[in-house]
N, C-alpha and C positions, 0 to 999 in steps of 0.2 A: 504494500500500500504506500502511495506517495501522498504525504500531507505537507502543505506549504502554508505558513502563517496560520496554523491552526485549522485549516480547511481541507477537506478531502479533495484530492485532485484526480486520483486514478488508482485502480486496483487491478492487479494482474489477472484475476479470475474473470473479470467481465469488461476490461477496457476495450475489447474488440467491438462491443456494441457501440460505444461512443465514437470510436475512431472510424469504423466503417461508415457510420451515418454522417460523420463530419466530412469525410473525404470522397467517397465513391459517387454519391448522387451528383455532385458538382462536376467531377471529372467525366462522368458518363454523359452528362447533358452537354458538355462541350464537344464540338465536332472533332477536334484533334489536339488534346492538351499536350504541350511539350515543355512548358516551363511554369514553375509554381513558386510563389513566395509565401512562406509560412511565417506568420507573426506569432511568436511564442513557440509552443510545441517542443519544449526542452526535453521532454522524456523520450522523444524520438519515434513515438508510435504513429503520429500523423505522417512523418516522412516515410516510415516503413510502408504504410498503405499507399502513399503516392507512388513509391518506387515499384509497386506491383503493376503499374500501368506500362504496357509495352512501348507506348509512344513517348514516354517521358525522357527528356534530354537533360534538364537542369532543374535543381531545387535549391532555393536559398531558404534556409531556416534561421530566423533571427530571434534569439532569446536573450533576455537581459541578465539572466542568472547563471553565471559560470558554474557555481556550486551545484545547482540543480542538474545541469547538463552532465557534469562529470559524475555525479552520483548515479544518474539513470544509465549513463553509458557503462558504468561499472556493474550495476546490479540487475538491470533489466535485460536478461539474456535474449529475449525475443527480439530485441532491437540492435543487437551487436552488429549484424550485417548491414543494417541501414546506416548506422553511424560511420561505417567504413566504406560505404559505397562512394565511388568517385563522382557520381552525379550530384551528390549532396555537398553543398557549400554551407558550412556552419559558421554563423556570425554571432558573436557575443556583443550585443549592442541594444539600444532602445529601438524597438521595431518602428515606431513612428518616425524617428529621425533617420533611420537607415532607409526606409521606403521613400522618404522625401528626397534623399540624396541620389537614388537610383535614376539612371537615364532611360533604361529600357522599359517596355511595357510587358505585362505578364498575361498568360492565358487564364490563370487562376490565382487568386489571393485568398489565403485561409487565415481566419482569426481563431487561433487555438491558445488563448491566454486565460488568465484567471478571471473570475467574476469581478464586477466593479464593487470593490469594498472601500468604504470611506477610509482615507489615509493610505490606500494602496496605489500602485503605479499604473494600473490598467484602465481606469475609468475614462481617460481621454481617448482611448481607442474605440469607444462606443459613441462618440459625439458626432453630430451632423457635420460640423466643420472638418473633422478628420475624414469622414467618408467623402465629403464633397470636394475638399481642396487638396487632399493628399492621396487618398486611396483610389478614387475613381479615375483620376488622370493617369494612373499607372496600370490600368486594365485595358487590354486591346478591345477592338470593336465587338468581338464575339466573346469577350472574357466574362468570367463569373466570379463573384465574391461570395464566400460563405463564412459564417461565424457561429461559434457556439453562443447560445443566447440565454443560458441559465435555466432554472427550474420552471416547469410548466404544469405543475399540479393544480388542481382546482383551487387550493388555498395559497399557492405560491407563484402563480404565473403573472401576477400584477407587480411582483417585486421589481423585475426589470425586463422580462421577456416581451411584454406588450409594448413597452417603451422602445426597446431596441428595434422591434419590428416596425413600429411607426416611424422611427427616425430614419431607418434605411429606406422606407417608402418615399421619403422626401427627396431622395437622391437618385434612386434607380427606377426604371420604368416597370420592370417585372420583379416582384418580391414574393418569395414562397417560404412559409413557415412549416416546419414539420417536427414531430416529437416521437420519442420512444422511451420506454421505461429502462432505467439503468439501476440494477439492484444495489450496487455499492453506494450510489448517491441517495438511495431511499426515496426516490422521487422520479417522476417523468421529466425528461430533459428535452430542451428545445434547441433547434438550429434554424438559422435564416440564411437563405441563399438569394442572390440578387444579380440582375443583369439588365442590359438594355435590349436583349434579345429574348424571345419567348422560350420557355422550357418545354421539352417533350416528356410527358409523364406516362407514355404508353408502356405498360408493364412488360409486354412481349418484346418490344424493341430494346428495353433496358436489359432484360435477361440475355438477349442475343449479344449485346455489347459487353456484358459481364464475361461471357464465354470468350469472345473474340479479343478483348482488350486487356484482361487482367490475368496475371500469372497466378495459378493455384485457385482454390475454391474459397469463396467468402464463407464466413461462419454464421453470419446473421442476416445480411441484407440480400434481398431479391427484388425483382421488378415490382411484384405485387405487394411485398411488405413495405417498400418505399412509398408506393402510391397510397397505401392505407395510412402511412404515417403522416401524410399531408391532409388527411381528413380529421379535423380537430373537433372536439366535443362542443356542445352548444354553449357552455359557459365561456370557454376560451374564445370561440368564434365571435361571440357578442362583445367580449372585451376588446379584441383586436379591431373590430369594426368601429367601436366607440372611442378608442384610445386617442387622446389629443396631445399627450406629453411628447415633446421632442428632447432628446438627450443633448445637453450642452454642458460646457465647462462650468457655467454658473448655475445650472439647474439640472443636477444629476440625480439619478436614483441609485441607491446602493443596496446590495445584498446584505442582509443581517448576518453578522459574524464578528469574530474577534478582530480580524485584520492584522493582528500581530501574533507571533507565536504564543500560544496559550500555555500558561504554567500554573499548576496548583500552588 
């Protein structure tokens, strides 16, 4: 189990659920993904799943925490090959600053960082100004952005999921929210993907792409399971429809938590 600042980040027993949902729908919706920028992702699991795509040529993974990257590289045996893959360019830096400095555009940009916790470093990566002024200009015309978007349970989806979704809607033409239950998080979890091109959600076509594009078999995701994950319950659908909050530096929503390492 990986815990950062007193908050659960990942568990070996079920991290495949989170990371397959984060990575594969976006890459499968892109016509030919060849380069990816991962913001965060220090444990290496997102990069591992990206590297399974046969078309992939280059991955930049930018995480601010050297200690986290080194710890995961040492202890998470499932990711050893990913960390050593020549296609992976690991950068220890602030993802916002590094993305702003890059000159090229990317097919896919992935947000795989911690929840917005008050006092933490990540909340600026959920703001409209970041999406609009820094992130979107770095995505090519057919490119797609995807981010983890926090808990989406009946009692937790208003913490930041609905706000993240609504904020991204202000910047991209097509925005899709989807959810799945992650046991180690003890809640349903959400992701939001966005593009200026429409998504193809045909389950049969996605299953065909999974076979043609991905090395090995997925443990969790299929075309039909992804399509079903985009059908949200009535409570959440209503919240997303009525949400008016836009995430800004001066008006942020934070996940409840310690935000610093908790000690008895």
